[in-house]
C-alpha positions, 0 to 999 in steps of 0.5 A: 064107752064108745069105741074109737073108730080110726079113719083112713087118711085120704091122700091128695093126688100129689101125696099119692103120686109121691107114695107110688113113686117111692114104692116104685123106686124101692122095687128097683133096688138091686142091692144095699151097700152100707144102708145105701140103695144100689139100683138096677140098670135103667132104673131112671127109665122106669121112673120116667115111664120109658120102661117097665120094671120087668124090662130092666130086671130081665136077663139076656138069652146068653146071660140066662143060658150061662147062669142056668148051665153054671148051676146045673154043672156045679150042682152035678159036679160037686158033692151034694152031701157037702155043698149046695148051689143056689142062684136066682139073684140070691140075697146075701145079708151082711148086716141090717141095710147091707146085702148083695145079690149073687147069680150063683152062690156055693155054700156048704150044707153045714153053713146053711143048716138052721137058716130061715129059707124064706129070708136072705142068707145070713151066712157066706158062700164059699164061692160067688159067681157073677155074670155081668151085672144089673147094677146102674153105673151112671154115677160111677167114674167107670164100671171097674169101680163097681166090680172092684168094690163088690169083689173086695167087699165079698172077699173082706167079709169071708167069701173065699172066691169071687168069679166074674164072667163078662159076656161081651168081652168073653173074659173071666175075672177070678179073685181070692183073698191074699192073691193076685186077681186073675183075668182069663179068656173064655177058652181057659179053665176056671177053677171053682173048688177042688175037683170042680172047674169049667171052661165057659166056651165049652159050657156054652156049646150045644149039647150033642 
């Protein structure tokens, strides 16, 4: 019996272009909400060749500094035998085709036990902290729609507290289920968990 040899199908230039564009578009997905992609800010610029993927996915200095110091502060303030502080746009999976990204996520070690660490987290953090957003909002009526929707979704699935830090307005938005959502200035304390709170202004000051 002769062996069947499979030949690789050769794509036409137009088919190759569509395939490359589909892969590029997939690389620009920031989150998935109910099976629908949410793209990075400026993704259209990448698709049109005006920017690179790295340019739209990068953080500013102030955003990077704030996230880095938040992780360092909470990781050294909280009991490391009880909590884990994770960052780097951690993916949190709720269902197939439904996941969010978090700048800083605080879990209990008990909840993380048994997780496949090579994949997104399938358990919920107790606290999610976001610094601005990398989400494209061109199709939204207002930026508030995105912040409100993501916050509501996180709280509804069981996250106990969602904290947004806005670098331009220097405001903090604190949301908990069953409570009024609070907006504070950067010079006021932000409660994270028991015995752990921070003041954004103080967190951003150079260490002496």
